[in-house]
Gaussian input, Z-matrix of N, CA and C with variables (Angstrom, degrees):
# hf/3-21g

backbone

0 1
 N
 C     1     B1
 C     2     B2     1     A1
 N     3     B3     2     A2     1     D1
 C     4     B4     3     A3     2     D2
 C     5     B5     4     A4     3     D3
 N     6     B6     5     A5     4     D4
 C     7     B7     6     A6     5     D5
 C     8     B8     7     A7     6     D6
 N     9     B9     8     A8     7     D7
 C    10    B10     9     A9     8     D8
 C    11    B11    10    A10     9     D9
 N    12    B12    11    A11    10    D10
 C    13    B13    12    A12    11    D11
 C    14    B14    13    A13    12    D12
 N    15    B15    14    A14    13    D13
 C    16    B16    15    A15    14    D14
 C    17    B17    16    A16    15    D15
 N    18    B18    17    A17    16    D16
 C    19    B19    18    A18    17    D17
 C    20    B20    19    A19    18    D18
 N    21    B21    20    A20    19    D19
 C    22    B22    21    A21    20    D20
 C    23    B23    22    A22    21    D21
 N    24    B24    23    A23    22    D22
 C    25    B25    24    A24    23    D23
 C    26    B26    25    A25    24    D24
 N    27    B27    26    A26    25    D25
 C    28    B28    27    A27    26    D26
 C    29    B29    28    A28    27    D27
 N    30    B30    29    A29    28    D28
 C    31    B31    30    A30    29    D29
 C    32    B32    31    A31    30    D30
 N    33    B33    32    A32    31    D31
 C    34    B34    33    A33    32    D32
 C    35    B35    34    A34    33    D33
 N    36    B36    35    A35    34    D34
 C    37    B37    36    A36    35    D35
 C    38    B38    37    A37    36    D36
 N    39    B39    38    A38    37    D37
 C    40    B40    39    A39    38    D38
 C    41    B41    40    A40    39    D39
 N    42    B42    41    A41    40    D40
 C    43    B43    42    A42    41    D41
 C    44    B44    43    A43    42    D42
 N    45    B45    44    A44    43    D43
 C    46    B46    45    A45    44    D44
 C    47    B47    46    A46    45    D45
 N    48    B48    47    A47    46    D46
 C    49    B49    48    A48    47    D47
 C    50    B50    49    A49    48    D48
 N    51    B51    50    A50    49    D49
 C    52    B52    51    A51    50    D50
 C    53    B53    52    A52    51    D51
 N    54    B54    53    A53    52    D52
 C    55    B55    54    A54    53    D53
 C    56    B56    55    A55    54    D54
 N    57    B57    56    A56    55    D55
 C    58    B58    57    A57    56    D56
 C    59    B59    58    A58    57    D57
 N    60    B60    59    A59    58    D58
 C    61    B61    60    A60    59    D59
 C    62    B62    61    A61    60    D60
 N    63    B63    62    A62    61    D61
 C    64    B64    63    A63    62    D62
 C    65    B65    64    A64    63    D63
 N    66    B66    65    A65    64    D64
 C    67    B67    66    A66    65    D65
 C    68    B68    67    A67    66    D66
 N    69    B69    68    A68    67    D67
 C    70    B70    69    A69    68    D68
 C    71    B71    70    A70    69    D69
 N    72    B72    71    A71    70    D70
 C    73    B73    72    A72    71    D71
 C    74    B74    73    A73    72    D72
 N    75    B75    74    A74    73    D73
 C    76    B76    75    A75    74    D74
 C    77    B77    76    A76    75    D75
 N    78    B78    77    A77    76    D76
 C    79    B79    78    A78    77    D77
 C    80    B80    79    A79    78    D78
 N    81    B81    80    A80    79    D79
 C    82    B82    81    A81    80    D80
 C    83    B83    82    A82    81    D81
 N    84    B84    83    A83    82    D82
 C    85    B85    84    A84    83    D83
 C    86    B86    85    A85    84    D84
 N    87    B87    86    A86    85    D85
 C    88    B88    87    A87    86    D86
 C    89    B89    88    A88    87    D87
 N    90    B90    89    A89    88    D88
 C    91    B91    90    A90    89    D89
 C    92    B92    91    A91    90    D90
 N    93    B93    92    A92    91    D91
 C    94    B94    93    A93    92    D92
 C    95    B95    94    A94    93    D93
 N    96    B96    95    A95    94    D94
 C    97    B97    96    A96    95    D95
 C    98    B98    97    A97    96    D96
 N    99    B99    98    A98    97    D97
 C   100   B100    99    A99    98    D98
 C   101   B101   100   A100    99    D99
 N   102   B102   101   A101   100   D100
 C   103   B103   102   A102   101   D101
 C   104   B104   103   A103   102   D102
 N   105   B105   104   A104   103   D103
 C   106   B106   105   A105   104   D104
 C   107   B107   106   A106   105   D105
 N   108   B108   107   A107   106   D106
 C   109   B109   108   A108   107   D107
 C   110   B110   109   A109   108   D108
 N   111   B111   110   A110   109   D109
 C   112   B112   111   A111   110   D110
 C   113   B113   112   A112   111   D111
 N   114   B114   113   A113   112   D112
 C   115   B115   114   A114   113   D113
 C   116   B116   115   A115   114   D114
 N   117   B117   116   A116   115   D115
 C   118   B118   117   A117   116   D116
 C   119   B119   118   A118   117   D117
 N   120   B120   119   A119   118   D118
 C   121   B121   120   A120   119   D119
 C   122   B122   121   A121   120   D120
 N   123   B123   122   A122   121   D121
 C   124   B124   123   A123   122   D122
 C   125   B125   124   A124   123   D123
 N   126   B126   125   A125   124   D124
 C   127   B127   126   A126   125   D125
 C   128   B128   127   A127   126   D126
 N   129   B129   128   A128   127   D127
 C   130   B130   129   A129   128   D128
 C   131   B131   130   A130   129   D129
 N   132   B132   131   A131   130   D130
 C   133   B133   132   A132   131   D131
 C   134   B134   133   A133   132   D132
 N   135   B135   134   A134   133   D133
 C   136   B136   135   A135   134   D134
 C   137   B137   136   A136   135   D135
 N   138   B138   137   A137   136   D136
 C   139   B139   138   A138   137   D137
 C   140   B140   139   A139   138   D138
 N   141   B141   140   A140   139   D139
 C   142   B142   141   A141   140   D140
 C   143   B143   142   A142   141   D141
 N   144   B144   143   A143   142   D142
 C   145   B145   144   A144   143   D143
 C   146   B146   145   A145   144   D144
 N   147   B147   146   A146   145   D145
 C   148   B148   147   A147   146   D146
 C   149   B149   148   A148   147   D147
 N   150   B150   149   A149   148   D148
 C   151   B151   150   A150   149   D149
 C   152   B152   151   A151   150   D150
 N   153   B153   152   A152   151   D151
 C   154   B154   153   A153   152   D152
 C   155   B155   154   A154   153   D153
 N   156   B156   155   A155   154   D154
 C   157   B157   156   A156   155   D155
 C   158   B158   157   A157   156   D156
 N   159   B159   158   A158   157   D157
 C   160   B160   159   A159   158   D158
 C   161   B161   160   A160   159   D159
 N   162   B162   161   A161   160   D160
 C   163   B163   162   A162   161   D161
 C   164   B164   163   A163   162   D162
 N   165   B165   164   A164   163   D163
 C   166   B166   165   A165   164   D164
 C   167   B167   166   A166   165   D165
 N   168   B168   167   A167   166   D166
 C   169   B169   168   A168   167   D167
 C   170   B170   169   A169   168   D168
 N   171   B171   170   A170   169   D169
 C   172   B172   171   A171   170   D170
 C   173   B173   172   A172   171   D171
 N   174   B174   173   A173   172   D172
 C   175   B175   174   A174   173   D173
 C   176   B176   175   A175   174   D174
 N   177   B177   176   A176   175   D175
 C   178   B178   177   A177   176   D176
 C   179   B179   178   A178   177   D177
 N   180   B180   179   A179   178   D178
 C   181   B181   180   A180   179   D179
 C   182   B182   181   A181   180   D180
 N   183   B183   182   A182   181   D181
 C   184   B184   183   A183   182   D182
 C   185   B185   184   A184   183   D183
 N   186   B186   185   A185   184   D184
 C   187   B187   186   A186   185   D185
 C   188   B188   187   A187   186   D186
 N   189   B189   188   A188   187   D187
 C   190   B190   189   A189   188   D188
 C   191   B191   190   A190   189   D189
 N   192   B192   191   A191   190   D190
 C   193   B193   192   A192   191   D191
 C   194   B194   193   A193   192   D192
 N   195   B195   194   A194   193   D193
 C   196   B196   195   A195   194   D194
 C   197   B197   196   A196   195   D195
 N   198   B198   197   A197   196   D196
 C   199   B199   198   A198   197   D197
 C   200   B200   199   A199   198   D198
 N   201   B201   200   A200   199   D199
 C   202   B202   201   A201   200   D200
 C   203   B203   202   A202   201   D201
 N   204   B204   203   A203   202   D202
 C   205   B205   204   A204   203   D203
 C   206   B206   205   A205   204   D204
 N   207   B207   206   A206   205   D205
 C   208   B208   207   A207   206   D206
 C   209   B209   208   A208   207   D207
 N   210   B210   209   A209   208   D208
 C   211   B211   210   A210   209   D209
 C   212   B212   211   A211   210   D210
 N   213   B213   212   A212   211   D211
 C   214   B214   213   A213   212   D212
 C   215   B215   214   A214   213   D213
 N   216   B216   215   A215   214   D214
 C   217   B217   216   A216   215   D215
 C   218   B218   217   A217   216   D216
 N   219   B219   218   A218   217   D217
 C   220   B220   219   A219   218   D218
 C   221   B221   220   A220   219   D219
 N   222   B222   221   A221   220   D220
 C   223   B223   222   A222   221   D221
 C   224   B224   223   A223   222   D222
 N   225   B225   224   A224   223   D223
 C   226   B226   225   A225   224   D224
 C   227   B227   226   A226   225   D225
 N   228   B228   227   A227   226   D226
 C   229   B229   228   A228   227   D227
 C   230   B230   229   A229   228   D228
 N   231   B231   230   A230   229   D229
 C   232   B232   231   A231   230   D230
 C   233   B233   232   A232   231   D231
 N   234   B234   233   A233   232   D232
 C   235   B235   234   A234   233   D233
 C   236   B236   235   A235   234   D234
 N   237   B237   236   A236   235   D235
 C   238   B238   237   A237   236   D236
 C   239   B239   238   A238   237   D237
 N   240   B240   239   A239   238   D238
 C   241   B241   240   A240   239   D239
 C   242   B242   241   A241   240   D240
 N   243   B243   242   A242   241   D241
 C   244   B244   243   A243   242   D242
 C   245   B245   244   A244   243   D243
 N   246   B246   245   A245   244   D244
 C   247   B247   246   A246   245   D245
 C   248   B248   247   A247   246   D246
 N   249   B249   248   A248   247   D247
 C   250   B250   249   A249   248   D248
 C   251   B251   250   A250   249   D249
 N   252   B252   251   A251   250   D250
 C   253   B253   252   A252   251   D251
 C   254   B254   253   A253   252   D252
 N   255   B255   254   A254   253   D253
 C   256   B256   255   A255   254   D254
 C   257   B257   256   A256   255   D255
 N   258   B258   257   A257   256   D256
 C   259   B259   258   A258   257   D257
 C   260   B260   259   A259   258   D258
 N   261   B261   260   A260   259   D259
 C   262   B262   261   A261   260   D260
 C   263   B263   262   A262   261   D261
 N   264   B264   263   A263   262   D262
 C   265   B265   264   A264   263   D263
 C   266   B266   265   A265   264   D264
 N   267   B267   266   A266   265   D265
 C   268   B268   267   A267   266   D266
 C   269   B269   268   A268   267   D267
 N   270   B270   269   A269   268   D268
 C   271   B271   270   A270   269   D269
 C   272   B272   271   A271   270   D270
 N   273   B273   272   A272   271   D271
 C   274   B274   273   A273   272   D272
 C   275   B275   274   A274   273   D273
 N   276   B276   275   A275   274   D274
 C   277   B277   276   A276   275   D275
 C   278   B278   277   A277   276   D276
 N   279   B279   278   A278   277   D277
 C   280   B280   279   A279   278   D278
 C   281   B281   280   A280   279   D279
 N   282   B282   281   A281   280   D280
 C   283   B283   282   A282   281   D281
 C   284   B284   283   A283   282   D282
 N   285   B285   284   A284   283   D283
 C   286   B286   285   A285   284   D284
 C   287   B287   286   A286   285   D285
 N   288   B288   287   A287   286   D286
 C   289   B289   288   A288   287   D287
 C   290   B290   289   A289   288   D288
 N   291   B291   290   A290   289   D289
 C   292   B292   291   A291   290   D290
 C   293   B293   292   A292   291   D291
 N   294   B294   293   A293   292   D292
 C   295   B295   294   A294   293   D293
 C   296   B296   295   A295   294   D294
 N   297   B297   296   A296   295   D295
 C   298   B298   297   A297   296   D296
 C   299   B299   298   A298   297   D297
 N   300   B300   299   A299   298   D298
 C   301   B301   300   A300   299   D299
 C   302   B302   301   A301   300   D300
 N   303   B303   302   A302   301   D301
 C   304   B304   303   A303   302   D302
 C   305   B305   304   A304   303   D303
 N   306   B306   305   A305   304   D304
 C   307   B307   306   A306   305   D305
 C   308   B308   307   A307   306   D306
 N   309   B309   308   A308   307   D307
 C   310   B310   309   A309   308   D308
 C   311   B311   310   A310   309   D309
 N   312   B312   311   A311   310   D310
 C   313   B313   312   A312   311   D311
 C   314   B314   313   A313   312   D312

   B1=1.4414
   B2=1.5272
   B3=1.2778
   B4=1.4600
   B5=1.5223
   B6=1.3350
   B7=1.4624
   B8=1.5206
   B9=1.3284
   B10=1.4610
   B11=1.5201
   B12=1.3250
   B13=1.4600
   B14=1.5214
   B15=1.3231
   B16=1.4594
   B17=1.5206
   B18=1.3190
   B19=1.4552
   B20=1.5216
   B21=1.3257
   B22=1.4631
   B23=1.5280
   B24=1.3330
   B25=1.4608
   B26=1.5241
   B27=1.3223
   B28=1.4660
   B29=1.5279
   B30=1.3233
   B31=1.4639
   B32=1.5231
   B33=1.3186
   B34=1.4619
   B35=1.5235
   B36=1.3229
   B37=1.4683
   B38=1.5267
   B39=1.3264
   B40=1.4688
   B41=1.5248
   B42=1.3142
   B43=1.4652
   B44=1.5241
   B45=1.3220
   B46=1.4662
   B47=1.5227
   B48=1.3272
   B49=1.4702
   B50=1.5242
   B51=1.3163
   B52=1.4665
   B53=1.5239
   B54=1.3160
   B55=1.4674
   B56=1.5277
   B57=1.3291
   B58=1.4648
   B59=1.5246
   B60=1.3085
   B61=1.4635
   B62=1.5153
   B63=1.3355
   B64=1.4682
   B65=1.5262
   B66=1.3194
   B67=1.4620
   B68=1.5295
   B69=1.3317
   B70=1.4676
   B71=1.5224
   B72=1.3113
   B73=1.4636
   B74=1.5190
   B75=1.3020
   B76=1.4551
   B77=1.5121
   B78=1.3273
   B79=1.4669
   B80=1.5314
   B81=1.3333
   B82=1.4704
   B83=1.5326
   B84=1.3306
   B85=1.4664
   B86=1.5264
   B87=1.3010
   B88=1.4677
   B89=1.5325
   B90=1.3272
   B91=1.4712
   B92=1.5264
   B93=1.3214
   B94=1.4713
   B95=1.5309
   B96=1.3099
   B97=1.4662
   B98=1.5261
   B99=1.3218
   B100=1.4611
   B101=1.5247
   B102=1.3395
   B103=1.4611
   B104=1.5289
   B105=1.3131
   B106=1.4673
   B107=1.5263
   B108=1.3179
   B109=1.4734
   B110=1.5167
   B111=1.3345
   B112=1.4565
   B113=1.5147
   B114=1.3317
   B115=1.4602
   B116=1.5145
   B117=1.3186
   B118=1.4591
   B119=1.5182
   B120=1.3183
   B121=1.4666
   B122=1.5189
   B123=1.3259
   B124=1.4596
   B125=1.5255
   B126=1.3107
   B127=1.4643
   B128=1.5217
   B129=1.3256
   B130=1.4632
   B131=1.5168
   B132=1.3420
   B133=1.4696
   B134=1.5201
   B135=1.3286
   B136=1.4620
   B137=1.5206
   B138=1.3342
   B139=1.4663
   B140=1.5237
   B141=1.3242
   B142=1.4649
   B143=1.5272
   B144=1.3216
   B145=1.4666
   B146=1.5196
   B147=1.3244
   B148=1.4689
   B149=1.5280
   B150=1.3339
   B151=1.4720
   B152=1.5263
   B153=1.3303
   B154=1.4638
   B155=1.5322
   B156=1.3281
   B157=1.4652
   B158=1.5241
   B159=1.3226
   B160=1.4674
   B161=1.5258
   B162=1.3325
   B163=1.4712
   B164=1.5285
   B165=1.3337
   B166=1.4640
   B167=1.5327
   B168=1.3431
   B169=1.4615
   B170=1.5158
   B171=1.3328
   B172=1.4613
   B173=1.5234
   B174=1.3198
   B175=1.4633
   B176=1.5156
   B177=1.3158
   B178=1.4616
   B179=1.5270
   B180=1.3263
   B181=1.4615
   B182=1.5175
   B183=1.3183
   B184=1.4548
   B185=1.5246
   B186=1.3235
   B187=1.4577
   B188=1.5163
   B189=1.3326
   B190=1.4632
   B191=1.5274
   B192=1.3090
   B193=1.4627
   B194=1.5284
   B195=1.3299
   B196=1.4670
   B197=1.5277
   B198=1.3145
   B199=1.4662
   B200=1.5215
   B201=1.3256
   B202=1.4629
   B203=1.5249
   B204=1.3333
   B205=1.4672
   B206=1.5277
   B207=1.3270
   B208=1.4732
   B209=1.5300
   B210=1.3104
   B211=1.4578
   B212=1.5182
   B213=1.3424
   B214=1.4577
   B215=1.5210
   B216=1.3214
   B217=1.4695
   B218=1.5260
   B219=1.3147
   B220=1.4627
   B221=1.5194
   B222=1.3209
   B223=1.4671
   B224=1.5116
   B225=1.3144
   B226=1.4623
   B227=1.5283
   B228=1.3151
   B229=1.4611
   B230=1.5225
   B231=1.3309
   B232=1.4603
   B233=1.5201
   B234=1.3226
   B235=1.4670
   B236=1.5232
   B237=1.3203
   B238=1.4610
   B239=1.5230
   B240=1.3179
   B241=1.4645
   B242=1.5319
   B243=1.3369
   B244=1.4717
   B245=1.5294
   B246=1.3228
   B247=1.4704
   B248=1.5362
   B249=1.3187
   B250=1.4628
   B251=1.5195
   B252=1.3217
   B253=1.4619
   B254=1.5293
   B255=1.3246
   B256=1.4707
   B257=1.5302
   B258=1.3236
   B259=1.4691
   B260=1.5291
   B261=1.3298
   B262=1.4625
   B263=1.5228
   B264=1.3158
   B265=1.4640
   B266=1.5187
   B267=1.3378
   B268=1.4698
   B269=1.5268
   B270=1.3313
   B271=1.4680
   B272=1.5297
   B273=1.3207
   B274=1.4713
   B275=1.5257
   B276=1.3229
   B277=1.4676
   B278=1.5298
   B279=1.3299
   B280=1.4602
   B281=1.5278
   B282=1.3373
   B283=1.4606
   B284=1.5216
   B285=1.3117
   B286=1.4638
   B287=1.5296
   B288=1.3403
   B289=1.4701
   B290=1.5261
   B291=1.3279
   B292=1.4611
   B293=1.5334
   B294=1.3202
   B295=1.4573
   B296=1.5283
   B297=1.3217
   B298=1.4695
   B299=1.5351
   B300=1.3125
   B301=1.4541
   B302=1.5146
   B303=1.3141
   B304=1.4651
   B305=1.5247
   B306=1.3199
   B307=1.4626
   B308=1.5176
   B309=1.2875
   B310=1.4627
   B311=1.5198
   B312=1.3023
   B313=1.4695
   B314=1.4561
   A1=109.16
   A2=116.83
   A3=122.78
   A4=110.83
   A5=115.79
   A6=120.06
   A7=110.82
   A8=116.41
   A9=120.33
   A10=112.13
   A11=116.99
   A12=120.58
   A13=109.36
   A14=115.70
   A15=120.83
   A16=108.80
   A17=115.96
   A18=119.98
   A19=109.96
   A20=115.59
   A21=120.25
   A22=111.84
   A23=117.33
   A24=119.28
   A25=111.06
   A26=117.89
   A27=120.38
   A28=110.43
   A29=116.84
   A30=120.05
   A31=110.84
   A32=116.15
   A33=120.89
   A34=110.45
   A35=117.20
   A36=121.03
   A37=110.36
   A38=117.52
   A39=120.00
   A40=110.97
   A41=117.31
   A42=120.40
   A43=111.64
   A44=117.26
   A45=120.33
   A46=110.50
   A47=117.33
   A48=121.08
   A49=109.54
   A50=117.45
   A51=121.80
   A52=110.80
   A53=117.87
   A54=121.88
   A55=112.20
   A56=116.89
   A57=120.85
   A58=113.31
   A59=117.92
   A60=120.64
   A61=111.90
   A62=116.07
   A63=121.42
   A64=113.91
   A65=118.08
   A66=121.08
   A67=111.73
   A68=116.72
   A69=120.68
   A70=111.11
   A71=115.87
   A72=121.97
   A73=106.85
   A74=117.62
   A75=123.51
   A76=117.90
   A77=117.77
   A78=120.71
   A79=112.11
   A80=119.65
   A81=118.08
   A82=113.59
   A83=117.57
   A84=119.74
   A85=109.00
   A86=115.88
   A87=121.30
   A88=111.33
   A89=116.86
   A90=120.93
   A91=111.61
   A92=116.02
   A93=120.80
   A94=110.36
   A95=116.33
   A96=120.63
   A97=110.31
   A98=116.51
   A99=119.88
   A100=111.17
   A101=117.01
   A102=121.51
   A103=111.52
   A104=117.15
   A105=120.71
   A106=113.43
   A107=117.04
   A108=120.05
   A109=113.18
   A110=116.14
   A111=119.14
   A112=113.47
   A113=115.95
   A114=118.55
   A115=109.45
   A116=115.29
   A117=121.36
   A118=109.29
   A119=115.40
   A120=121.44
   A121=108.10
   A122=116.85
   A123=119.26
   A124=109.11
   A125=115.34
   A126=120.67
   A127=109.77
   A128=116.88
   A129=120.77
   A130=112.65
   A131=116.80
   A132=120.30
   A133=110.74
   A134=116.44
   A135=119.94
   A136=111.03
   A137=116.89
   A138=118.89
   A139=112.90
   A140=118.20
   A141=117.87
   A142=109.71
   A143=117.52
   A144=121.09
   A145=110.71
   A146=117.98
   A147=120.70
   A148=110.65
   A149=116.85
   A150=120.55
   A151=111.38
   A152=116.81
   A153=121.10
   A154=110.83
   A155=117.01
   A156=120.83
   A157=111.12
   A158=116.69
   A159=119.49
   A160=110.04
   A161=117.37
   A162=120.97
   A163=111.25
   A164=117.36
   A165=121.44
   A166=111.84
   A167=116.70
   A168=120.63
   A169=113.78
   A170=117.78
   A171=121.51
   A172=112.58
   A173=116.47
   A174=122.95
   A175=109.39
   A176=115.23
   A177=120.23
   A178=106.20
   A179=116.16
   A180=119.24
   A181=109.86
   A182=114.58
   A183=121.29
   A184=107.87
   A185=114.79
   A186=120.78
   A187=109.86
   A188=115.53
   A189=121.61
   A190=108.05
   A191=116.11
   A192=120.44
   A193=109.88
   A194=117.13
   A195=120.32
   A196=110.58
   A197=116.15
   A198=120.25
   A199=109.82
   A200=115.19
   A201=121.01
   A202=110.67
   A203=116.86
   A204=120.09
   A205=112.26
   A206=116.86
   A207=121.42
   A208=110.77
   A209=116.35
   A210=119.83
   A211=112.99
   A212=116.23
   A213=120.99
   A214=114.21
   A215=117.05
   A216=120.26
   A217=110.46
   A218=114.84
   A219=121.62
   A220=110.38
   A221=115.20
   A222=120.53
   A223=108.93
   A224=116.00
   A225=121.28
   A226=108.02
   A227=115.21
   A228=121.91
   A229=110.38
   A230=115.49
   A231=122.00
   A232=110.14
   A233=114.40
   A234=121.74
   A235=108.33
   A236=115.84
   A237=121.40
   A238=108.31
   A239=116.13
   A240=121.57
   A241=109.65
   A242=117.79
   A243=119.92
   A244=113.15
   A245=117.55
   A246=120.13
   A247=110.81
   A248=117.62
   A249=121.22
   A250=111.76
   A251=115.97
   A252=120.67
   A253=110.33
   A254=116.09
   A255=120.59
   A256=110.58
   A257=116.82
   A258=120.79
   A259=110.57
   A260=116.81
   A261=119.92
   A262=110.88
   A263=116.27
   A264=120.39
   A265=112.02
   A266=116.44
   A267=120.31
   A268=111.11
   A269=115.98
   A270=120.19
   A271=110.52
   A272=116.59
   A273=121.10
   A274=110.27
   A275=116.60
   A276=121.16
   A277=111.05
   A278=116.90
   A279=120.61
   A280=110.59
   A281=116.86
   A282=119.69
   A283=111.51
   A284=117.34
   A285=119.75
   A286=110.61
   A287=117.18
   A288=120.47
   A289=111.01
   A290=116.04
   A291=119.89
   A292=111.30
   A293=117.71
   A294=121.49
   A295=112.84
   A296=117.22
   A297=120.34
   A298=109.89
   A299=115.04
   A300=121.15
   A301=115.33
   A302=117.90
   A303=121.16
   A304=108.88
   A305=114.43
   A306=119.42
   A307=108.23
   A308=116.04
   A309=120.98
   A310=107.77
   A311=115.31
   A312=123.15
   A313=112.69
   D1=136.53
   D2=-179.09
   D3=-79.20
   D4=152.72
   D5=173.10
   D6=-63.81
   D7=-17.84
   D8=-178.52
   D9=-85.49
   D10=-10.05
   D11=179.31
   D12=-71.47
   D13=136.49
   D14=175.24
   D15=-113.10
   D16=122.74
   D17=173.94
   D18=-72.36
   D19=167.75
   D20=-178.21
   D21=-56.53
   D22=-48.90
   D23=-177.28
   D24=-67.17
   D25=-35.02
   D26=176.08
   D27=-61.24
   D28=-42.29
   D29=177.63
   D30=-61.98
   D31=-43.85
   D32=-179.67
   D33=-61.40
   D34=-43.87
   D35=-179.89
   D36=-64.22
   D37=-45.59
   D38=178.58
   D39=-60.81
   D40=-41.49
   D41=178.76
   D42=-64.96
   D43=-38.45
   D44=177.53
   D45=-64.04
   D46=-43.74
   D47=178.10
   D48=-61.78
   D49=-43.34
   D50=178.75
   D51=-61.21
   D52=-45.56
   D53=-179.80
   D54=-63.51
   D55=-37.94
   D56=-175.25
   D57=-79.68
   D58=-22.24
   D59=178.91
   D60=59.63
   D61=-125.84
   D62=-175.38
   D63=-69.92
   D64=-9.79
   D65=-178.28
   D66=-103.80
   D67=26.41
   D68=-175.38
   D69=-89.39
   D70=94.34
   D71=170.39
   D72=-137.42
   D73=174.83
   D74=-168.51
   D75=-42.39
   D76=-59.89
   D77=-173.92
   D78=-62.55
   D79=-50.60
   D80=178.71
   D81=-63.90
   D82=-34.23
   D83=177.66
   D84=-62.14
   D85=-46.88
   D86=179.79
   D87=-61.32
   D88=-44.69
   D89=179.24
   D90=-63.81
   D91=-40.94
   D92=179.74
   D93=-60.45
   D94=-44.57
   D95=179.71
   D96=-65.57
   D97=-45.49
   D98=-178.88
   D99=-63.91
   D100=-40.12
   D101=-179.05
   D102=-68.53
   D103=-47.32
   D104=-173.18
   D105=-83.76
   D106=-28.67
   D107=-176.21
   D108=-106.10
   D109=-14.96
   D110=-179.20
   D111=66.27
   D112=30.19
   D113=179.26
   D114=-128.19
   D115=140.77
   D116=178.27
   D117=-74.52
   D118=142.05
   D119=-178.44
   D120=-127.18
   D121=124.02
   D122=176.46
   D123=-79.44
   D124=153.68
   D125=178.20
   D126=-60.48
   D127=-41.86
   D128=-179.64
   D129=-61.48
   D130=-45.11
   D131=179.14
   D132=-64.00
   D133=-40.70
   D134=-179.14
   D135=-64.26
   D136=-51.07
   D137=-175.46
   D138=-70.83
   D139=-32.25
   D140=176.36
   D141=-67.07
   D142=-35.60
   D143=177.33
   D144=-70.60
   D145=-43.25
   D146=177.13
   D147=-59.38
   D148=-43.52
   D149=178.85
   D150=-63.30
   D151=-42.09
   D152=179.46
   D153=-64.35
   D154=-42.25
   D155=179.26
   D156=-67.05
   D157=-33.93
   D158=176.00
   D159=-68.68
   D160=-40.31
   D161=178.41
   D162=-63.14
   D163=-32.54
   D164=177.01
   D165=-75.63
   D166=-11.45
   D167=-179.04
   D168=89.88
   D169=5.44
   D170=-177.32
   D171=-80.80
   D172=-24.24
   D173=178.50
   D174=-129.57
   D175=155.84
   D176=166.47
   D177=-125.89
   D178=159.33
   D179=179.82
   D180=-139.47
   D181=159.19
   D182=175.87
   D183=-152.41
   D184=159.38
   D185=-179.91
   D186=-103.46
   D187=132.01
   D188=174.62
   D189=-78.32
   D190=168.17
   D191=177.07
   D192=-62.20
   D193=143.35
   D194=177.03
   D195=-61.38
   D196=147.85
   D197=178.28
   D198=-126.73
   D199=152.10
   D200=178.43
   D201=-64.06
   D202=-37.26
   D203=-178.71
   D204=-63.84
   D205=-20.71
   D206=177.59
   D207=-103.19
   D208=17.63
   D209=178.81
   D210=68.05
   D211=30.56
   D212=179.26
   D213=82.06
   D214=6.58
   D215=179.16
   D216=-91.82
   D217=157.17
   D218=178.71
   D219=-98.35
   D220=148.14
   D221=171.18
   D222=-86.23
   D223=141.40
   D224=175.45
   D225=-102.35
   D226=114.76
   D227=-179.76
   D228=-96.82
   D229=152.90
   D230=-178.79
   D231=-125.14
   D232=146.29
   D233=178.13
   D234=-133.16
   D235=137.49
   D236=175.84
   D237=-76.54
   D238=126.94
   D239=178.02
   D240=-88.02
   D241=158.80
   D242=179.97
   D243=-52.81
   D244=-39.46
   D245=179.25
   D246=-66.17
   D247=-30.18
   D248=175.39
   D249=-69.82
   D250=-38.99
   D251=176.37
   D252=-64.36
   D253=-40.02
   D254=176.79
   D255=-62.96
   D256=-41.86
   D257=179.57
   D258=-63.02
   D259=-40.65
   D260=176.59
   D261=-62.87
   D262=-41.71
   D263=178.50
   D264=-61.45
   D265=-41.66
   D266=177.88
   D267=-63.90
   D268=-42.60
   D269=-179.73
   D270=-64.22
   D271=-42.76
   D272=178.71
   D273=-61.56
   D274=-46.27
   D275=-179.59
   D276=-62.74
   D277=-39.76
   D278=179.31
   D279=-61.98
   D280=-45.71
   D281=179.84
   D282=-66.66
   D283=-37.38
   D284=177.41
   D285=-62.73
   D286=-40.27
   D287=177.28
   D288=-64.47
   D289=-40.90
   D290=-179.22
   D291=-67.06
   D292=-37.50
   D293=-177.45
   D294=-81.22
   D295=-18.43
   D296=-176.57
   D297=-58.29
   D298=123.86
   D299=178.24
   D300=81.99
   D301=-1.36
   D302=179.62
   D303=-88.85
   D304=133.87
   D305=176.99
   D306=-119.93
   D307=134.36
   D308=175.49
   D309=-92.99
   D310=122.43
   D311=178.98
   D312=63.09

């Protein structure tokens, strides 16, 4: 498998980050996926995927200033990088090619 291959959940996570824009951090990403896909997402699965996508260069992350409301902890925000957007485009095009001419039932 190539490093350029995106699994289904990786695509979903990248799309959630893209949809959320500047508000892309753990809780909203998880809610976006659960709302739009109707599937439960564990924190562990989400963060391991976010870390893997960052290692591939598809995402970048940064920590906001700690806040009292979070018990002095920082939020980790994510941003889709241009190479991540390109990877999503390739995945979309691949699925469109595969579905072209296919009829269900």
